[in-house]
C-alpha positions in Angstrom: -20.1 31.1 -12.5 -16.2 30.7 -12.7 -14.8 27.9 -14.8 -12.9 25.9 -12.2 -12.5 22.5 -13.4 -8.7 22.6 -14.1 -7.7 24.1 -10.6 -6.2 22.1 -8.1 -7.5 21.9 -4.6 -5.1 24.6 -3.2 -6.4 27.0 -5.8 -10.0 26.1 -5.2 -9.7 26.6 -1.8 -8.1 30.1 -2.5 -10.6 31.0 -5.1 -13.3 29.9 -2.7 -13.1 32.9 -0.7 -14.6 34.9 -3.4 -16.0 32.0 -5.6 -18.7 29.7 -4.1 -18.5 27.7 -7.2 -14.8 26.9 -6.4 -15.9 25.5 -3.1 -18.9 23.5 -4.4 -15.9 21.9 -7.0 -13.7 21.2 -3.9 -16.9 19.8 -2.0 -17.7 17.5 -5.3 -14.0 16.3 -5.4 -13.8 15.3 -1.9 -17.3 14.9 -0.2 -17.8 10.9 -0.7 -14.1 9.9 0.1 -14.3 11.9 3.2 -18.0 10.6 3.8 -16.7 7.0 3.4 -13.7 7.3 5.6 -15.8 9.1 8.4 -18.4 6.0 8.0 -15.4 3.5 8.1 -14.1 5.3 11.5 -17.5 5.5 13.1 -19.6 2.5 11.6 -22.6 4.8 11.4 -23.8 6.2 8.2 -25.9 8.9 9.9 -22.7 10.0 12.0 -20.7 10.3 9.1 -23.4 12.4 7.1 -23.3 14.8 9.9 -19.8 15.0 10.5 -19.3 15.3 6.6 -21.6 18.1 6.7 -20.1 19.9 9.8 -16.4 19.4 8.2 -17.4 21.1 4.9 -19.2 23.8 6.7 -16.0 24.3 9.5 -14.0 24.3 6.2 -16.1 27.3 4.3 -16.2 29.2 7.7 -12.3 29.0 7.9 -11.5 29.4 4.5 -9.0 32.4 5.4 -7.2 30.2 7.7 -6.2 27.9 4.7 -2.4 28.7 4.0 -1.5 25.5 2.3 0.5 25.6 -1.0 -0.4 22.6 -2.7 -3.1 20.0 -3.3 -1.8 17.6 -0.7 -2.0 20.5 1.9 -5.5 21.4 1.0 -6.9 17.7 1.3 -4.7 17.5 4.7 -6.5 20.4 5.9 -9.9 19.2 5.2 -9.1 16.0 6.8 -7.5 17.6 9.8 -10.8 19.4 10.2 -12.7 16.1 10.0 -10.2 14.3 12.4 -10.8 17.2 15.0 -14.7 16.8 14.8 -14.1 12.9 15.1 -12.4 13.3 18.1 -15.1 15.6 19.0 -17.7 13.2 18.5 -15.8 10.3 20.3 -15.7 12.2 23.3 -18.8 13.6 23.8 -20.9 10.8 21.6 -22.5 14.0 19.7 -21.8 15.7 16.5 -20.7 19.2 16.7 -22.9 21.3 14.2 -22.4 24.9 15.2 -20.7 25.8 11.7 -23.5 24.0 9.7 -26.3 25.9 11.9 -24.5 29.2 11.5 -24.5 28.9 7.8 -28.2 27.4 7.7 -26.6 24.2 5.7 -29.4 21.5 5.8 -28.3 17.9 6.3 -27.3 16.3 2.9 -29.1 12.9 2.2 -26.5 10.6 0.9 -29.1 7.5 0.7 -27.9 6.3 -2.4 -24.3 6.7 -2.1 -23.5 3.7 0.0 -22.4 1.9 -3.4 -20.5 4.7 -4.5 -18.4 4.5 -1.3 -17.6 0.9 -2.1 -16.8 2.1 -5.8 -14.3 4.5 -4.1 -12.9 2.2 -2.2 -12.6 -0.5 -4.7 -10.8 2.2 -6.7 -8.2 3.1 -4.3 -7.3 -1.0 -4.3 -7.1 -0.9 -8.2 -3.3 -0.4 -8.3 -2.7 -2.9 -5.4 -5.3 -5.4 -7.2 -3.5 -5.2 -10.3 0.1 -5.6 -8.7 -1.0 -8.8 -6.9 -2.7 -10.2 -10.0 0.7 -9.6 -11.8 2.3 -12.0 -9.0 -0.2 -14.8 -9.6 1.1 -17.4 -11.8 -0.5 -17.9 -15.5 -2.4 -20.9 -14.3 -3.7 -19.3 -11.0 -4.7 -16.1 -12.8 -6.5 -18.5 -15.7 -8.3 -20.6 -13.2 -9.3 -17.4 -11.0 -10.6 -15.7 -14.0 -12.6 -18.3 -15.5 -14.3 -19.1 -11.8 -14.3 -15.7 -10.5 -14.9 -13.4 -13.4 -16.6 -15.7 -15.6 -18.7 -17.3 -12.6 -17.9 -20.9 -14.2 -18.4 -24.1 -12.0 -15.3 -25.6 -11.1 -15.6 -28.7 -13.1 -16.3 -26.5 -16.3 -13.0 -24.6 -15.5 -11.2 -27.8 -15.2 -12.4 -29.0 -18.7 -11.4 -25.8 -20.4 -8.2 -25.9 -18.6 -7.8 -29.5 -19.3 -7.1 -30.2 -15.5 -8.6 -32.2 -12.6 -11.3 -30.5 -10.7 -9.2 -30.6 -7.6 -6.2 -28.8 -9.2 -8.5 -26.4 -10.3 -9.7 -25.7 -6.7 -6.3 -25.4 -5.5 -5.2 -23.1 -7.9 -8.1 -20.7 -7.2 -7.9 -21.2 -3.5 -4.3 -20.3 -3.5 -4.8 -17.2 -6.0 -7.6 -16.0 -3.6 -5.2 -16.3 -0.6 -2.4 -14.5 -2.3 -4.7 -11.6 -3.4 -6.3 -11.5 0.2 -2.9 -11.3 1.9 -1.5 -8.7 -0.9 -4.6 -6.6 -0.4 -4.9 -6.7 3.4 -1.9 -4.5 3.5 -3.1 -2.0 0.8 -6.5 -1.4 2.7 
């Protein structure tokens, strides 16, 4: 077992030609995010699971074809394989499984990972969310925080902020509208 935690993605793919642990590390870094993307693209958890398994199987079989020099190229190579499989799936309405079968790789049951998909999606929006929150006025941010984060009723927020309840509703509505608009472009 090789210590490959500090290696970049391109290094892991090159090392994986002789070290299975390196490919496992690459898989661990990218499987859930790739599956989340495939799930959004197909609208099906089962199809996403199948495509994820086949993508990594084809990547493993094709390691010698990876010629990238940096991490972005490594990830692009992986997603290129996934995109090709996705296009094949859309044309044929079935998932290609030849590489997975050739390697005798079982399908992985991602059952409990749907919440992780949501977390990955949320984490990718974090910088945009912070930027959007920074654009709110102090009053909008305070009202939103008390109403949404602290889950207080509008009348409780109004009392704490010493405002009328309709004013609090307006601040929260404006804040949510602004966040929605900002995050729609970031998704």
